[in-house]
KOLFILO-646265 format. One line per field, with one value per residue (C-alpha): residue in one letter; x, y, z. Coordinates in Angstrom, 2 decimals, padded with zeros to 5 digits. Last residue first. Layout:
// residues N
resn	c(A;...)
xx	c(X;...)
yy	c(Y;...)
zz	c(Z;...)
END
This chain:
// residues 372
resn	c(P;S;P;L;I;T;Q;E;H;F;P;Q;P;P;H;D;M;L;F;K;G;Y;G;I;P;N;S;Y;T;R;Q;F;E;E;F;Q;R;G;E;R;F;S;I;R;L;D;R;G;N;C;E;I;F;L;P;R;G;A;A;D;I;G;V;D;L;G;I;D;A;L;H;P;L;H;S;S;L;H;N;A;V;Q;L;S;L;E;E;V;R;Q;R;T;H;V;P;D;L;Y;P;Y;D;R;L;V;T;E;L;P;H;V;H;G;G;Q;A;L;N;T;L;F;V;Q;S;R;A;V;K;V;A;V;G;S;I;R;W;D;G;T;E;G;R;Q;V;S;V;R;M;D;F;P;R;G;R;Y;T;A;L;P;W;C;Q;Q;V;L;Y;A;S;K;R;I;R;R;L;L;V;S;P;L;K;S;R;F;S;T;K;K;R;V;R;S;K;F;T;P;A;Y;D;L;E;W;R;D;R;V;R;K;L;K;M;I;G;L;G;I;S;S;N;N;P;K;V;I;L;A;D;Y;R;Q;M;M;E;M;L;N;A;T;T;A;E;L;T;E;P;L;H;E;R;I;T;P;D;L;Q;L;L;G;H;I;T;K;K;G;Y;R;N;W;H;N;F;I;Q;K;G;S;R;V;L;R;E;I;R;R;K;A;D;S;N;F;F;L;G;R;N;H;I;V;A;P;V;P;I;R;R;R;V;Y;E;R;G;S;K;V;F;A;L;V;T;T;Q;G;P;V;I;D;H;L;R;I;Y;C;P;R;V;G;H;Q;R;G;A;R;E;Y;C;P;L;S;E;H;R;T;R;G;S;P;I;R;W;Y;V;S;D;N;L;L;I;G;I;Y;R;N;D;M)
xx	c(-017.46;-017.98;-015.48;-012.64;-013.00;-009.65;-009.30;-008.30;-004.63;-004.49;-001.03;-001.11;-002.25;000.05;-000.95;000.03;-000.49;-003.43;-005.10;-004.61;-006.35;-009.13;-009.56;-009.75;-012.41;-014.34;-014.16;-015.68;-018.87;-018.84;-019.34;-022.57;-023.77;-023.31;-024.93;-028.13;-029.77;-031.64;-030.06;-026.61;-027.19;-028.57;-025.71;-023.11;-021.85;-021.36;-018.68;-018.93;-022.71;-024.37;-028.00;-031.42;-031.15;-034.46;-034.63;-037.75;-039.89;-043.16;-044.43;-041.26;-037.96;-035.49;-031.70;-029.58;-025.95;-023.19;-019.63;-016.25;-013.50;-012.90;-009.15;-009.56;-012.99;-013.73;-013.65;-014.62;-017.94;-018.83;-017.92;-019.84;-022.94;-023.02;-022.61;-025.57;-027.69;-027.04;-027.70;-031.10;-032.09;-030.95;-032.92;-036.09;-035.38;-034.92;-037.89;-040.28;-042.65;-046.20;-047.20;-046.61;-048.17;-046.12;-042.97;-042.06;-041.84;-039.75;-037.29;-036.68;-037.33;-035.10;-036.69;-036.75;-036.79;-034.90;-031.47;-032.61;-033.03;-036.31;-037.50;-041.13;-042.60;-046.23;-045.38;-041.71;-039.87;-038.85;-035.22;-034.42;-030.86;-028.71;-025.27;-021.64;-022.28;-019.07;-016.57;-013.37;-009.93;-009.91;-009.86;-012.89;-014.07;-017.21;-020.88;-023.15;-026.72;-029.08;-032.54;-035.66;-039.03;-042.06;-044.76;-048.33;-048.09;-044.94;-044.48;-042.94;-041.23;-042.77;-039.47;-039.56;-038.03;-035.09;-034.19;-030.62;-029.34;-026.19;-026.25;-027.87;-030.01;-031.58;-032.31;-033.88;-036.08;-037.49;-038.13;-039.72;-042.35;-042.51;-045.26;-047.59;-050.32;-049.01;-049.07;-046.89;-045.83;-043.63;-041.47;-039.75;-036.53;-034.53;-030.94;-031.40;-034.08;-037.79;-037.74;-039.57;-042.69;-043.82;-047.37;-048.56;-052.11;-054.90;-055.26;-052.27;-049.06;-046.07;-042.76;-040.42;-037.53;-034.17;-032.02;-030.53;-031.52;-028.59;-026.13;-025.35;-023.52;-025.73;-028.57;-031.92;-035.16;-037.34;-040.20;-043.79;-046.45;-043.92;-043.39;-044.59;-043.14;-039.79;-039.83;-040.78;-037.97;-035.53;-036.35;-036.00;-032.67;-032.31;-029.65;-031.26;-032.00;-034.21;-034.24;-031.73;-032.57;-032.72;-029.24;-027.63;-027.70;-026.84;-023.65;-022.57;-025.51;-023.73;-020.91;-023.26;-025.28;-022.15;-020.89;-024.30;-024.56;-021.28;-018.34;-017.28;-015.30;-011.74;-009.09;-011.61;-008.46;-005.18;-002.19;000.86;003.44;004.58;002.01;-000.77;000.63;000.81;-002.80;-003.96;-002.20;-003.58;-007.14;-006.63;-005.41;-008.37;-010.90;-013.72;-012.28;-014.51;-012.73;-012.93;-009.99;-008.58;-004.78;-002.22;001.56;001.11;003.55;005.85;004.74;004.88;002.55;-000.88;-002.37;-005.71;-006.65;-007.60;-004.18;-002.50;-004.73;-003.15;-003.63;-001.25;001.72;003.47;006.76;008.68;008.66;008.96;005.45;004.24;001.29;000.05;-002.02;-004.26;-005.07;-004.40;-005.97;-004.13;-005.58;-003.35;-003.28;-003.98;-007.22;-009.68;-007.69;-007.84;-011.57;-012.17;-010.15;-012.08;-015.39;-014.24;-013.33;-016.87;-016.91;-020.33;-019.88;-016.28;-017.07;-014.27;-012.85;-009.29;-010.65;-012.61;-009.68;-009.83;-013.57;-013.64;-010.13;-011.27;-010.22;-007.84;-007.81;-004.29;-003.50;-000.49;001.52;001.54;001.09;000.00)
yy	c(040.20;038.71;036.07;037.06;036.46;035.53;036.70;033.88;032.86;029.74;028.19;024.86;021.87;019.11;015.89;012.80;014.26;016.31;013.13;011.45;014.43;014.09;010.46;011.55;014.07;011.34;008.71;010.80;011.96;008.55;006.86;008.79;008.01;004.29;004.67;006.34;005.65;008.97;010.21;009.27;010.93;014.13;014.16;015.02;018.04;019.95;022.60;025.38;025.19;026.69;027.82;027.87;027.08;026.13;023.13;023.06;019.98;021.61;021.83;023.67;022.06;022.66;022.77;022.99;022.55;020.85;021.67;019.92;020.94;024.71;025.40;028.99;030.59;032.12;029.22;026.95;028.77;028.10;024.41;023.85;025.72;023.87;020.56;021.42;022.44;019.09;017.21;018.84;018.08;014.45;014.08;015.16;012.82;009.83;010.73;011.16;014.04;013.51;011.63;014.78;013.94;010.74;012.85;012.76;008.96;008.54;011.13;008.96;010.72;012.64;014.49;018.13;019.12;022.43;020.76;018.55;021.67;021.78;025.15;026.14;024.78;023.76;020.04;019.16;020.14;017.46;016.91;014.85;013.49;013.53;011.91;012.09;014.13;014.75;017.52;016.52;015.87;012.27;010.90;012.91;016.51;017.01;017.94;016.73;017.68;018.37;018.37;020.42;019.82;021.87;020.29;019.80;016.03;016.41;019.86;021.47;024.76;028.08;029.99;032.87;035.96;036.88;039.36;039.26;039.95;041.58;042.11;044.28;046.42;043.38;041.85;044.88;045.63;042.09;042.03;045.50;044.33;046.27;048.88;048.19;045.74;043.50;039.89;038.01;034.41;032.35;029.29;027.04;025.51;028.12;028.96;032.67;033.31;034.04;032.01;033.75;033.69;037.23;037.56;040.35;041.68;042.17;038.46;036.69;037.97;036.00;037.09;034.31;034.39;032.59;033.07;029.59;027.31;024.93;027.71;031.38;034.26;036.53;036.08;035.22;036.97;034.81;036.48;035.65;037.61;039.20;042.51;045.16;043.25;043.36;047.18;047.33;044.93;046.88;050.15;048.61;047.08;043.37;043.30;042.09;038.72;037.63;033.85;032.00;029.33;031.82;033.05;029.63;029.78;033.50;032.92;036.10;035.74;032.78;035.02;037.53;034.80;033.24;036.57;037.49;034.10;034.76;032.47;030.39;027.49;028.75;026.06;023.97;022.25;022.78;022.03;023.04;024.97;027.69;030.06;027.65;027.46;031.24;031.51;029.07;030.98;034.29;032.91;031.64;035.07;036.75;034.98;032.66;029.20;026.21;022.91;020.23;021.52;018.71;018.72;017.68;017.78;016.22;017.51;014.59;012.77;013.43;011.21;011.27;007.80;006.56;003.06;-000.24;-000.91;002.45;005.10;008.51;011.65;014.40;016.35;018.03;017.67;019.64;023.03;025.95;027.18;025.70;023.32;022.71;025.92;024.42;021.16;017.72;014.35;011.81;009.83;007.23;006.70;003.77;005.12;002.57;002.12;005.86;005.98;003.16;005.09;008.32;006.45;004.85;008.36;009.68;013.47;014.81;013.93;012.90;010.52;008.04;008.47;009.09;011.46;013.74;016.17;016.91;017.60;020.58;021.60;022.27;019.80;019.63;016.17;015.60;013.08;010.94;008.75;005.19;003.52;000.00)
zz	c(005.67;002.21;001.21;-001.12;-004.85;-006.38;-009.95;-012.25;-012.59;-010.42;-010.71;-012.58;-010.56;-009.25;-011.03;-009.01;-005.57;-006.84;-008.13;-004.74;-003.12;-005.69;-004.70;-001.06;-002.09;-003.95;-001.21;001.59;-000.16;-001.86;001.51;002.14;-001.39;-000.74;002.70;001.59;004.95;004.64;007.86;006.56;003.22;004.76;007.28;004.65;006.69;003.42;003.83;001.27;001.27;-001.81;-001.66;-003.30;-007.01;-008.62;-010.98;-013.20;-012.46;-013.54;-009.95;-008.97;-008.13;-005.33;-005.20;-002.07;-003.03;-001.04;-002.05;-002.37;-004.81;-004.77;-004.94;-006.17;-006.51;-009.92;-012.40;-009.51;-009.21;-012.84;-012.74;-009.52;-010.74;-014.06;-012.20;-009.98;-012.99;-014.67;-011.43;-010.97;-014.57;-014.19;-010.95;-012.73;-015.66;-013.36;-011.15;-014.13;-013.45;-014.83;-011.68;-009.56;-006.17;-006.16;-006.62;-002.93;-002.92;-006.08;-004.72;-001.66;001.68;004.12;007.04;008.16;011.82;011.65;011.86;008.99;006.88;004.89;006.18;005.42;008.67;009.28;009.23;008.97;005.81;003.30;002.34;-000.78;-000.90;-004.05;-004.14;-005.20;-008.34;-010.26;-010.88;-012.65;-011.14;-012.38;-008.81;-007.79;-007.59;-005.58;-005.90;-003.08;-003.95;-001.06;-002.56;-001.88;-000.27;000.70;002.91;001.69;001.65;-000.47;-001.97;-005.05;-004.29;-005.36;-004.85;-002.41;-004.06;-001.92;000.80;002.05;005.54;006.94;010.71;013.40;011.09;009.38;012.77;014.41;011.42;011.39;015.14;014.93;012.45;009.14;009.03;006.10;007.07;009.82;010.98;013.46;013.37;015.66;014.98;017.51;016.18;018.10;017.17;016.35;018.96;018.41;015.16;012.30;010.10;009.19;007.85;005.55;005.35;002.80;001.92;003.47;001.84;003.05;004.58;005.63;008.08;008.18;011.30;011.31;008.43;008.74;007.79;008.28;006.59;004.49;006.98;005.37;004.44;002.16;000.31;-000.63;-002.55;-004.87;-006.68;-004.23;-001.29;-003.13;-003.08;000.59;001.48;-000.68;001.09;004.55;003.59;003.02;000.31;-002.88;-004.50;-007.39;-007.20;-009.39;-012.01;-014.91;-013.95;-014.50;-018.30;-018.22;-016.17;-014.36;-011.99;-010.42;-009.17;-007.58;-005.89;-004.42;-003.06;-001.61;000.08;001.86;001.18;004.16;002.64;002.26;001.69;-000.21;-001.44;000.32;-001.91;000.07;-001.97;000.44;-001.06;-000.03;003.50;003.73;002.52;005.20;007.95;006.66;006.74;010.28;011.38;009.66;011.85;010.79;010.29;009.68;009.34;006.68;004.64;002.50;002.57;-000.06;000.46;003.89;006.54;007.32;010.50;014.23;016.21;017.80;017.99;016.73;017.76;016.16;014.66;014.30;012.76;012.42;014.53;013.55;014.90;011.99;010.14;007.49;009.20;006.79;007.51;010.83;010.73;014.30;014.10;011.42;013.17;011.66;010.89;008.77;005.89;004.22;000.46;-001.85;-003.33;-001.95;001.26;001.90;001.16;003.64;006.25;005.61;005.94;009.20;010.50;009.97;010.51;011.58;015.27;015.94;018.77;018.05;021.56;020.28;017.58;019.91;020.19;016.46;016.35;018.72;017.64;014.09;011.41;008.42;006.85;005.52;002.81;003.68;001.34;002.61;-000.80;000.00)
END
Protein backbone atom coordinates (compact mmCIF):
# COMPACT_ATOMS: atom_id res chain seq x y z
CA UNK A 1 0.00 0.00 0.00
CA UNK A 2 1.09 3.52 -0.80
CA UNK A 3 1.54 5.19 2.61
CA UNK A 4 1.52 8.75 1.34
CA UNK A 5 -0.49 10.94 3.68
CA UNK A 6 -3.50 13.08 2.81
CA UNK A 7 -4.29 15.60 5.52
CA UNK A 8 -7.81 16.17 6.85
CA UNK A 9 -7.84 19.63 8.42
CA UNK A 10 -10.22 19.80 11.41
CA UNK A 11 -11.27 22.27 14.09
CA UNK A 12 -10.13 21.60 17.64
CA UNK A 13 -13.64 20.58 18.72
CA UNK A 14 -13.57 17.60 16.35
CA UNK A 15 -9.83 16.91 16.46
CA UNK A 16 -9.68 16.17 20.19
CA UNK A 17 -12.61 13.74 19.91
CA UNK A 18 -10.65 11.46 17.58
CA UNK A 19 -9.29 9.09 20.28
CA UNK A 20 -12.85 8.47 21.56
CA UNK A 21 -14.27 8.04 18.05
CA UNK A 22 -17.07 10.52 18.77
CA UNK A 23 -16.28 12.90 15.94
CA UNK A 24 -19.88 13.93 15.27
CA UNK A 25 -20.33 14.81 11.58
CA UNK A 26 -16.91 13.47 10.51
CA UNK A 27 -16.87 9.68 9.97
CA UNK A 28 -13.33 8.36 10.50
CA UNK A 29 -14.24 4.85 9.20
CA UNK A 30 -15.39 6.45 5.94
CA UNK A 31 -12.08 8.32 5.61
CA UNK A 32 -10.15 5.09 6.25
CA UNK A 33 -12.17 3.16 3.64
CA UNK A 34 -11.57 5.98 1.16
CA UNK A 35 -7.84 5.86 1.90
CA UNK A 36 -7.69 2.12 1.26
CA UNK A 37 -9.68 2.57 -1.95
CA UNK A 38 -7.22 5.12 -3.33
CA UNK A 39 -3.98 3.77 -1.85
CA UNK A 40 -3.28 6.70 0.46
CA UNK A 41 -3.35 7.23 4.22
CA UNK A 42 -5.58 9.83 5.89
CA UNK A 43 -4.13 11.81 8.77
CA UNK A 44 -5.97 14.35 10.89
CA UNK A 45 -4.40 17.72 11.66
CA UNK A 46 -5.07 21.16 13.17
CA UNK A 47 -4.26 24.42 11.42
CA UNK A 48 -2.02 25.92 14.10
CA UNK A 49 0.05 22.71 14.30
CA UNK A 50 1.29 23.32 10.73
CA UNK A 51 4.24 25.70 10.83
CA UNK A 52 5.45 27.18 7.51
CA UNK A 53 8.96 25.95 6.79
CA UNK A 54 8.66 23.03 9.20
CA UNK A 55 8.68 19.64 7.49
CA UNK A 56 6.76 17.67 10.14
CA UNK A 57 3.47 18.03 11.99
CA UNK A 58 1.72 16.35 14.90
CA UNK A 59 -1.25 14.40 13.55
CA UNK A 60 -3.63 11.65 14.53
CA UNK A 61 -3.15 8.51 12.42
CA UNK A 62 -4.73 5.10 12.76
CA UNK A 63 -2.50 2.45 14.30
CA UNK A 64 -4.18 -0.91 14.66
CA UNK A 65 -7.60 -0.24 16.16
CA UNK A 66 -6.65 3.06 17.76
CA UNK A 67 -5.71 6.56 16.73
CA UNK A 68 -2.37 7.80 17.99
CA UNK A 69 -0.88 11.27 17.80
CA UNK A 70 2.55 11.21 16.21
CA UNK A 71 4.88 13.43 14.23
CA UNK A 72 4.74 12.77 10.50
CA UNK A 73 5.85 14.59 7.32
CA UNK A 74 3.55 17.51 6.54
CA UNK A 75 1.11 16.22 3.89
CA UNK A 76 1.56 17.78 0.46
CA UNK A 77 -2.22 17.68 -0.06
CA UNK A 78 -4.78 18.72 2.57
CA UNK A 79 -8.58 18.71 2.50
CA UNK A 80 -9.99 21.52 4.64
CA UNK A 81 -12.93 20.23 6.68
CA UNK A 82 -12.73 22.91 9.34
CA UNK A 83 -14.51 26.21 9.68
CA UNK A 84 -12.28 29.20 10.29
CA UNK A 85 -13.72 32.66 10.79
CA UNK A 86 -10.90 34.98 11.85
CA UNK A 87 -8.37 36.75 9.66
CA UNK A 88 -5.41 35.07 11.38
CA UNK A 89 -6.63 31.64 10.28
CA UNK A 90 -7.14 32.91 6.74
CA UNK A 91 -3.58 34.29 6.66
CA UNK A 92 -2.20 30.98 7.95
CA UNK A 93 -3.96 29.07 5.20
CA UNK A 94 -2.80 31.51 2.52
CA UNK A 95 0.81 31.24 3.73
CA UNK A 96 0.63 27.46 3.50
CA UNK A 97 -0.77 27.65 -0.03
CA UNK A 98 2.01 30.06 -1.06
CA UNK A 99 4.58 27.69 0.44
CA UNK A 100 3.44 24.97 -1.97
CA UNK A 101 0.86 23.04 0.07
CA UNK A 102 -2.19 22.03 -1.91
CA UNK A 103 -5.18 22.78 0.32
CA UNK A 104 -8.46 22.25 -1.44
CA UNK A 105 -11.61 23.97 -0.21
CA UNK A 106 -9.09 26.06 1.69
CA UNK A 107 -11.74 28.75 2.26
CA UNK A 108 -15.30 27.49 2.64
CA UNK A 109 -17.28 30.39 4.16
CA UNK A 110 -18.34 32.47 1.18
CA UNK A 111 -21.28 34.76 1.86
CA UNK A 112 -24.56 34.10 0.08
CA UNK A 113 -24.30 37.49 -1.61
CA UNK A 114 -20.89 36.57 -3.06
CA UNK A 115 -22.15 33.24 -4.42
CA UNK A 116 -25.28 34.80 -5.89
CA UNK A 117 -23.26 37.53 -7.58
CA UNK A 118 -20.91 35.02 -9.17
CA UNK A 119 -23.73 32.78 -10.42
CA UNK A 120 -25.51 35.74 -11.99
CA UNK A 121 -22.57 36.10 -14.36
CA UNK A 122 -23.65 32.92 -16.17
CA UNK A 123 -26.84 33.50 -18.22
CA UNK A 124 -27.70 29.78 -18.30
CA UNK A 125 -27.63 29.63 -14.50
CA UNK A 126 -29.24 33.05 -13.95
CA UNK A 127 -32.72 31.82 -14.91
CA UNK A 128 -32.57 29.33 -12.01
CA UNK A 129 -31.73 32.00 -9.39
CA UNK A 130 -34.24 33.85 -7.20
CA UNK A 131 -34.21 37.63 -7.39
CA UNK A 132 -32.00 38.72 -4.50
CA UNK A 133 -31.26 42.09 -2.88
CA UNK A 134 -29.65 43.30 0.31
CA UNK A 135 -32.31 43.37 3.02
CA UNK A 136 -32.67 47.08 3.59
CA UNK A 137 -36.00 48.61 4.55
CA UNK A 138 -36.35 50.15 1.09
CA UNK A 139 -35.53 46.88 -0.68
CA UNK A 140 -37.97 44.93 1.48
CA UNK A 141 -40.78 47.33 0.59
CA UNK A 142 -39.83 47.18 -3.08
CA UNK A 143 -39.79 43.36 -3.13
CA UNK A 144 -43.14 43.25 -1.29
CA UNK A 145 -44.59 45.16 -4.23
CA UNK A 146 -43.39 42.51 -6.68
CA UNK A 147 -43.92 39.20 -4.87
CA UNK A 148 -46.45 37.61 -2.55
CA UNK A 149 -43.79 35.65 -0.63
CA UNK A 150 -40.20 36.48 0.31
CA UNK A 151 -37.34 34.81 2.16
CA UNK A 152 -35.16 36.97 4.44
CA UNK A 153 -31.92 35.22 5.37
CA UNK A 154 -28.57 36.08 6.98
CA UNK A 155 -25.73 36.53 4.49
CA UNK A 156 -23.52 34.26 6.59
CA UNK A 157 -25.35 31.38 8.28
CA UNK A 158 -26.13 27.71 7.79
CA UNK A 159 -28.59 24.93 8.74
CA UNK A 160 -31.52 27.31 8.43
CA UNK A 161 -30.53 29.59 11.31
CA UNK A 162 -32.02 33.07 11.30
CA UNK A 163 -34.17 32.59 8.18
CA UNK A 164 -37.53 34.39 8.08
CA UNK A 165 -40.42 34.31 5.63
CA UNK A 166 -42.76 37.09 4.58
CA UNK A 167 -46.07 36.00 3.05
CA UNK A 168 -49.06 37.97 1.84
CA UNK A 169 -52.27 36.69 3.47
CA UNK A 170 -55.26 38.46 1.92
CA UNK A 171 -54.90 42.17 2.80
CA UNK A 172 -52.11 41.68 5.35
CA UNK A 173 -48.56 40.35 5.55
CA UNK A 174 -47.37 37.56 7.85
CA UNK A 175 -43.82 37.23 9.19
CA UNK A 176 -42.69 33.69 10.10
CA UNK A 177 -39.57 33.75 12.30
CA UNK A 178 -37.74 32.01 15.16
CA UNK A 179 -37.79 34.04 18.41
CA UNK A 180 -34.08 33.31 18.96
CA UNK A 181 -31.40 32.67 16.35
CA UNK A 182 -30.94 28.96 17.17
CA UNK A 183 -34.53 28.12 18.10
CA UNK A 184 -36.53 25.51 16.18
CA UNK A 185 -39.75 27.04 17.51
CA UNK A 186 -41.47 29.29 14.98
CA UNK A 187 -43.63 32.35 15.66
CA UNK A 188 -45.83 34.41 13.37
CA UNK A 189 -46.89 38.01 13.46
CA UNK A 190 -49.07 39.89 10.98
CA UNK A 191 -49.01 43.50 9.82
CA UNK A 192 -50.32 45.74 7.07
CA UNK A 193 -47.59 48.19 6.10
CA UNK A 194 -45.26 48.88 9.03
CA UNK A 195 -42.51 46.27 9.14
CA UNK A 196 -42.35 44.33 12.45
CA UNK A 197 -39.72 45.50 14.93
CA UNK A 198 -38.13 42.03 15.14
CA UNK A 199 -37.49 42.09 11.39
CA UNK A 200 -36.08 45.63 11.42
CA UNK A 201 -33.88 44.88 14.41
CA UNK A 202 -32.31 41.85 12.77
CA UNK A 203 -31.58 43.38 9.38
CA UNK A 204 -30.01 46.42 11.09
CA UNK A 205 -27.87 44.28 13.40
CA UNK A 206 -26.25 42.11 10.71
CA UNK A 207 -26.19 41.58 6.94
CA UNK A 208 -29.34 39.95 5.54
CA UNK A 209 -30.62 39.26 2.05
CA UNK A 210 -34.19 39.36 0.80
CA UNK A 211 -35.09 36.88 -1.92
CA UNK A 212 -38.03 35.96 -4.06
CA UNK A 213 -39.56 32.87 -2.41
CA UNK A 214 -39.47 29.99 -4.85
CA UNK A 215 -42.77 28.08 -5.36
CA UNK A 216 -41.23 24.76 -4.29
CA UNK A 217 -42.94 21.47 -5.05
CA UNK A 218 -44.48 19.86 -1.97
CA UNK A 219 -44.94 16.41 -0.47
CA UNK A 220 -48.09 16.03 1.65
CA UNK A 221 -48.33 19.80 1.69
CA UNK A 222 -44.76 20.29 2.91
CA UNK A 223 -42.06 21.87 0.70
CA UNK A 224 -39.03 19.82 -0.27
CA UNK A 225 -35.66 20.42 -1.88
CA UNK A 226 -32.54 18.37 -2.56
CA UNK A 227 -29.08 18.37 -1.06
CA UNK A 228 -26.72 17.68 -3.95
CA UNK A 229 -23.15 16.73 -3.08
CA UNK A 230 -20.88 17.94 -5.90
CA UNK A 231 -17.21 17.01 -5.58
CA UNK A 232 -14.07 16.51 -7.59
CA UNK A 233 -12.89 12.91 -7.79
CA UNK A 234 -9.86 10.90 -8.81
CA UNK A 235 -9.91 12.27 -12.38
CA UNK A 236 -9.93 15.87 -11.14
CA UNK A 237 -13.37 16.52 -12.65
CA UNK A 238 -16.57 17.52 -10.88
CA UNK A 239 -19.07 14.75 -10.26
CA UNK A 240 -22.28 14.13 -8.34
CA UNK A 241 -21.64 12.09 -5.20
CA UNK A 242 -25.27 11.91 -4.14
CA UNK A 243 -28.71 13.53 -4.05
CA UNK A 244 -30.86 13.49 -0.90
CA UNK A 245 -34.42 14.85 -0.78
CA UNK A 246 -35.22 16.91 2.34
CA UNK A 247 -38.85 17.46 3.30
CA UNK A 248 -39.87 20.14 5.81
CA UNK A 249 -41.71 19.16 8.97
CA UNK A 250 -45.38 20.04 9.23
CA UNK A 251 -46.23 23.76 9.28
CA UNK A 252 -42.60 24.78 8.67
CA UNK A 253 -41.13 26.14 5.42
CA UNK A 254 -37.50 25.15 6.18
CA UNK A 255 -36.31 21.78 4.89
CA UNK A 256 -33.03 21.67 6.88
CA UNK A 257 -32.61 18.55 8.99
CA UNK A 258 -31.47 20.76 11.86
CA UNK A 259 -34.90 22.43 11.65
CA UNK A 260 -36.79 19.12 11.82
CA UNK A 261 -36.75 18.13 8.16
CA UNK A 262 -36.69 14.49 7.04
CA UNK A 263 -35.10 12.64 4.12
CA UNK A 264 -37.33 10.72 1.68
CA UNK A 265 -36.68 8.96 -1.66
CA UNK A 266 -37.29 11.13 -4.72
CA UNK A 267 -39.75 8.54 -6.08
CA UNK A 268 -41.84 8.96 -2.92
CA UNK A 269 -42.06 12.76 -2.93
CA UNK A 270 -42.97 12.85 -6.62
CA UNK A 271 -46.12 10.74 -6.16
CA UNK A 272 -48.17 13.94 -6.17
CA UNK A 273 -46.61 14.78 -9.56
CA UNK A 274 -47.20 11.63 -11.68
CA UNK A 275 -46.20 13.51 -14.83
CA UNK A 276 -42.65 14.04 -13.45
CA UNK A 277 -40.28 11.16 -14.13
CA UNK A 278 -37.89 10.73 -11.15
CA UNK A 279 -34.92 9.83 -13.36
CA UNK A 280 -35.38 12.82 -15.66
CA UNK A 281 -36.09 15.16 -12.73
CA UNK A 282 -32.92 14.08 -10.95
CA UNK A 283 -30.95 14.45 -14.19
CA UNK A 284 -32.09 18.08 -14.57
CA UNK A 285 -31.10 18.84 -10.97
CA UNK A 286 -27.70 17.21 -11.43
CA UNK A 287 -27.04 19.09 -14.67
CA UNK A 288 -27.69 22.44 -12.99
CA UNK A 289 -25.57 21.42 -9.98
CA UNK A 290 -22.61 20.56 -12.20
CA UNK A 291 -23.02 23.87 -14.06
CA UNK A 292 -22.94 25.72 -10.74
CA UNK A 293 -19.84 23.85 -9.52
CA UNK A 294 -17.92 24.41 -12.74
CA UNK A 295 -18.83 28.10 -12.84
CA UNK A 296 -17.94 28.77 -9.21
CA UNK A 297 -14.62 26.95 -9.51
CA UNK A 298 -13.65 29.22 -12.40
CA UNK A 299 -13.73 32.12 -9.92
CA UNK A 300 -12.99 30.59 -6.51
CA UNK A 301 -9.56 28.99 -6.17
CA UNK A 302 -9.15 25.40 -4.94
CA UNK A 303 -12.90 24.71 -4.77
CA UNK A 304 -13.50 20.94 -4.81
CA UNK A 305 -16.25 19.92 -2.37
CA UNK A 306 -19.63 21.67 -2.05
CA UNK A 307 -23.19 20.85 -1.04
CA UNK A 308 -25.95 22.55 -3.03
CA UNK A 309 -29.58 22.99 -2.07
CA UNK A 310 -31.70 22.77 -5.20
CA UNK A 311 -35.49 22.66 -5.33
CA UNK A 312 -37.96 22.06 -8.13
CA UNK A 313 -41.26 23.67 -8.97
CA UNK A 314 -44.43 21.83 -9.95
CA UNK A 315 -43.16 21.61 -13.54
CA UNK A 316 -39.89 19.98 -12.46
CA UNK A 317 -37.75 23.06 -13.20
CA UNK A 318 -34.63 23.13 -10.98
CA UNK A 319 -34.46 26.13 -8.62
CA UNK A 320 -31.15 27.08 -7.01
CA UNK A 321 -31.42 27.87 -3.30
CA UNK A 322 -28.00 27.82 -1.66
CA UNK A 323 -24.37 26.69 -1.81
CA UNK A 324 -22.71 25.19 1.27
CA UNK A 325 -18.93 25.38 1.27
CA UNK A 326 -18.68 22.60 3.83
CA UNK A 327 -21.36 19.95 3.42
CA UNK A 328 -21.85 18.04 6.69
CA UNK A 329 -23.11 15.02 4.65
CA UNK A 330 -25.71 14.16 7.28
CA UNK A 331 -28.57 14.13 4.76
CA UNK A 332 -27.19 10.93 3.22
CA UNK A 333 -26.61 9.27 6.56
CA UNK A 334 -30.06 10.21 7.86
CA UNK A 335 -31.64 8.97 4.64
CA UNK A 336 -29.77 5.65 4.95
CA UNK A 337 -28.13 6.34 1.59
CA UNK A 338 -24.93 4.67 2.70
CA UNK A 339 -23.31 4.29 -0.74
CA UNK A 340 -23.77 8.01 -1.39
CA UNK A 341 -22.57 8.79 2.14
CA UNK A 342 -19.34 6.86 1.51
CA UNK A 343 -18.84 8.55 -1.86
CA UNK A 344 -18.87 11.96 -0.16
CA UNK A 345 -15.68 10.80 1.59
CA UNK A 346 -14.16 8.71 -1.21
CA UNK A 347 -14.34 11.34 -3.95
CA UNK A 348 -12.41 14.07 -2.09
CA UNK A 349 -9.75 11.55 -1.06
CA UNK A 350 -9.56 10.46 -4.70
CA UNK A 351 -9.13 14.09 -5.69
CA UNK A 352 -6.35 14.43 -3.12
CA UNK A 353 -4.61 11.45 -4.74
CA UNK A 354 -5.10 13.13 -8.13
CA UNK A 355 -3.43 16.31 -6.84
CA UNK A 356 -0.49 14.26 -5.57
CA UNK A 357 0.03 12.80 -9.01
CA UNK A 358 -0.95 15.89 -11.03
CA UNK A 359 0.05 19.11 -9.25
CA UNK A 360 -2.25 21.87 -10.56
CA UNK A 361 -1.11 24.86 -12.58
CA UNK A 362 -1.03 28.19 -10.71
CA UNK A 363 -4.49 29.74 -10.42
CA UNK A 364 -4.63 32.86 -12.59
CA UNK A 365 -8.30 33.88 -12.25
CA UNK A 366 -9.30 36.70 -9.95
CA UNK A 367 -9.65 35.53 -6.38
CA UNK A 368 -13.00 36.46 -4.85
CA UNK A 369 -12.64 37.06 -1.12
CA UNK A 370 -15.48 36.07 1.21
CA UNK A 371 -17.98 38.71 2.21
CA UNK A 372 -17.46 40.20 5.67
